[in-house]
N, C-alpha and C positions, 0 to 999 in steps of 0.2 A: 257274291259270286263278282260283280264289278270290283268291289275292292281287292278282291285277289286276283284278277286280272292283271289290275294297274299297279299292284305291288309285282308282281311279274314281271311285268315290262319293266319296270323301272329296276330290276337287277339284271335283266338282259344288257340293260344300256351299258352298264360296266364291264362289258367286257374283257375278260381274261386280269382282272384284279383281285379275284376273288373275294375274301372277306374283308367289306368296307365298312367299318363302324365311325367314322368321321362326320359331323353336319361338313354338306357339301359347300365349297363357295363358288360361287355363280360368276360366268363371263358374260357378257354382253349378248352372245346367240347360244347358249347353252349351259352346260351344269357340269364342272369339274370337281374330281373327288379324289384327295388323294389318296395312300395305300396305309393301314397300319394307323399309328399314332403321328404321322406327318399331319403336316400343314401345308397349304398351298392359296394363294389368294392371287388373283386377276387384277393390278391396279389399270391398265390399259387395255383395250380392246379397238384396233385399226381393222377397216374393211373397205376393200373396193369390190362394188355390186356392179354389173354389169347386164341390164334388162332391152332386149329386143323387142317385147310384146310377146314372145314366144317362149324364149328361153332364158333364166338369170344362171350368174356364173356371181360367184362369192368368194373372194381371196382374203384370206383372213388371218391375221397375225396376234400374238398374245405377248402382252409384258407381264410376267409373273415372279414372285417372290414367294418364299417359304424355304422348306428342308424336305420337301418330298423329291423321292428318287424315283415314282413313277406316280401315273394318276390315269382317271378315265375321265374324257370328255365329251360329252352329247352333245347333237344337234337335231333337234326335230325337221325335218323337209317336208314339205307339201306332197311331193312325187316321188317316183325312184329318183336317185342322185347317183352321180358320178363322182370318184372323187382320184386326186392327184397331188403331189407337192406343186408350192405356188412358187412366181417368181417374184424374190424379194425385191426385185430393182424396180418394180411399179411403184411400189411404195416411195421411191427417190424419186422418180419421174414426177408422181403428181404431188410432191413438196414443191420442187420446183416450180412446177406448172401453176399453183396457188399461192405462191411467194407474193406477199405483198407488195403493193406500190410504195417507193420511198419517195415521198414529198417533202420541198422547204416549205416552213413558215417563219415568214420573217418578221422580225423585231425592230425596233428604232432605238431604244436605250440600252445601252449593254447592261450585260447580267454576269453572275459568275462566272470567269473563266474566260470572260473576252478584256482585253486593254481599257481601262488602267487597273482594272482587276486580277490581272493574270500579267505575265512579264512578256507576252509578244503581241503583236496586232494580226490577228488570222480569224480566219472561218474555223470557230470550234464544233460544229454540229456533229454529233456522234455518227458514225461510220454506221452503214445501213446491216445494220446487223444480218304312149310307153306301153312298154307290157303290161299285159295284166297282172293284178300282184301277185305273187305265192303266198299260198296260204299260211307257210312256215317260214321262220326266224333268218337266218342267215343267207343271203342274197348275192356277198362278194366280200371278200378278204384281199386285202392288199397290203406288203409292207411297204412303207415310203417313209426313206428316211429313220428317222428316230419313232415313226407313228407305226402303231398295227392298227390298221382301219378295218373295222365291220362295219358293214350294210347291211340293215336288219329290216325286218316288218315285223309286227304283233298282230294280225289279222285273224289266227287261228288260238286259242287260250291254250289247249292239249296240247299243239306242237311246241309252241311257246314254253308250255311246263317241261315237256320233254327236253330242251334243250338246256333250261337252264339246270335242270338237277344234274344234266351230265357235265355242266362246268363250275356248277356251283358257286353261285354268286347272290352276294348282300346288298341292299342299298338304304339309306337312310330312309324312316318313315316319313321325312318330311316332304321328300318327291312327289307322293301319291296324288295329292291336289294338284299339284301345278303341272302334271303331264297329262291329266284328264280331258282337256280340251281336244289334247292332240289326239288323244285315243278315240274321242269321240267324231273327229274329222277324219279318222283314217289316216293320218300321215305316217311317213314311214322314218327313221334315224339313221344317220352317223353316228358311230360311237368309235373313239378313239383313244387306244390305249399308249400313250405316252411315256416311254422309256430310254433316256438317252444312253447311246451305247458308248461303252467305255467304264471302267468301274470306280465306282465314288460318287460317280458324276448324280448331279441331282436337277430339278427342273428351276433356272432363274434366269431371270434377263429376256429378253425378244426370243420368241420361239421362231421355228421356222415357219413360214406359210402355207397356209391349205388352200388349195382350190377345188371350191363344189360345184356343180351344175346340174341341176334340173330343169325339168318343164316347167312352165307357168304362165298364166294369160293376165297376172296381176303381180305387179314386185311386191314381195313381202319380205323382210329382215326380222326373223323369229328372235324375240327379245324376253317373253313371258318368264323362262327360266331364270331370268336373273333378278329374278325378286326373293330367290333366296341367297343373294349374297348378304354376308355380315358388315362389309365395308362399301362407304361410295366408290358408285360405275362413271366409269368414262368411257364414252362412245365417239369413236372417230369415222365418219362415214363419206365414202369418196362415192358418188352415183354416175356412171356412163349410162345415158339415155339418150333417145332424140330429142327429148327438150328438158328444158329445168323442173328439175324433181322437188317435191314437198312435202314432208310426212304429214297422213292426215291429222294424228293427235300429238298430246305429249307424252302419253300413256304411264305417266303416274312420276317423269320426269320434269326437269327444267325446261323451258321452250326452247327447240332446238336453235341453233346460232348457224346462219349460214356464212362460211367464210367464204368462198368463191362460188361462181356462178357466171360461166360462159364456153363457148365453143371452143376444142381444142383438136390439131392433129396430132394423133397418138406416134410417141416414138417408137422406134423397133419394141420393146419391152410391153407396153401399153397395147401398140397394134395387134398382139394376140389374143387382146381380149375383144376388140370392135373389130376384126378382120380386116385392120387398116385404114378402116373408114373414118370419118369426121365424127365426132360424139360430141353431146353437152354433157359438160362436167361440173355437177352441184359437189360442195364438200359441205359437212356440217357434222357439228361438233352437239354434244348433249351432256350433258351431267346430271346424275342420278343422286343425289345426297341420301335419300333413303330408301334403297331398292326394294322394300318391303312393298314401297306404293305402286310397283309397275305392274299394270292390270290388262298388257296383250302384248301383240306382236306389233312394229312398226308396218305400215304400209305406206307406200309413197305411191303418189299421183303426181302428172303433171301440171306445171303450175299456168293457170291464165295468159302468160305473156314470158317469154324467153329474158326476160329483164338481164343484164349480165350484170357482174358484181365483183370487185376487187378490194380486199381493206387497204386500206391507207394508214402509212406511219409517217407520222410529220416530226420531222427535226428542225428545230429551231436553228437560224441563219441570222446572224444580225445583217442586217441592210447597210451594201457597199456604193461608192460610188468611184469610178476610177482605181478600185481596191481599197479605197479607204473608209472607213465606217461613215455612215451618211450623220449621225450623230456628230462625231469629230468636225466635221465639215461644215455642219448649222452651227454649233457652238463656236466653233472657231470664226466664221462667217460673221455671227453676232458680237461678239469679243472684239474682230477688226471694225465693223461698224463703230460700235460705242467707244474705241479707240480712238479712229479717225475722227468722229464727232467730237470727244475730249479736245483731242490736238487743234481742230480746227476752231473751238471753242477757247482756246488758252490762245491761240495766236489771235483772234480777233477782240479777246482783252488785252492783250501784250501791245496791240497797235493803237487799241485807243489809249492805251496809256500814254507809250511813246508821242503821238503827235500833239504838236504844238495849240497852243489854244487859239481859239477864233478869234479874229482881231473884234475889237470892237467900235461902233461907230463915236463920233464925237459929238458932243452934247449941241444943240442947236442954239443960235445964239438967240439972245432977247429981242 
């Protein structure tokens, strides 16, 4: 019975796609399934997470490739969620806020590109680059741009079965084991049908972001379904909270890397996520070379201290004094010292040769 319930739940999550026969390509926080014989892959997922201790908001966008004209994407959520289109401008603000600091690293001896190895003397440093859960399926449906969004529950197998039969869905069998933990915990789901408007358009490049909001007393970022991906996965996560945050574990990926940590005052786009308040921003990158090793969802916690961090990019700059390379002054001074020493020695030698011989005393008479 449990296996049957799981299979029905999986079918529900592929809302409006009809018959789906391809293996799922997973993205960082859900599964993406193409239509028919098409294929789709998610190469990069970037998300902004805002957590205030009671509510979690996730603004996410995907960079996809393949030839699918439509696909289904699903995301498990711990409580009832609301969904709307996200503001793509928040990603630009975050990228600017987390740019690395450019610093000069001075060197003494000339390198390739410095005079005399180049045609000119100059600085050659590179330019800086809730309500009670209903027992039955669909709790909300919206058309958001290119997205047809359905918010679903799966607490009543009978009602779920009826909804499935009336909509006729199938999903890959491989999803059954992966969704079981969410079924056991009573999570709900956001199911999205992605179908670009316009004849012949395919899902390719960076898609419009979605903003998902739900109540939660812990910061959790769903990742378990990513284990179904067939290619390495890359996750970029911006976390806006009261303190610096860190993942509790690696969940089967490489060690998460913090690329920025510090307090920011959000600009007008980010202010919509923070209600205009100052927040501590933690930027995290993580790679998953073997997605099949992913063993859970990311849970993030506050670190012991709000230690700031910013990456530094060093650019080699030849050391100068008064606009002249220091090595040239040093070598020039040394050469002049040697030259002056040689001149002085030469003059002394010449002076000794030109001087008359010293008179000799006459011999004493006997």
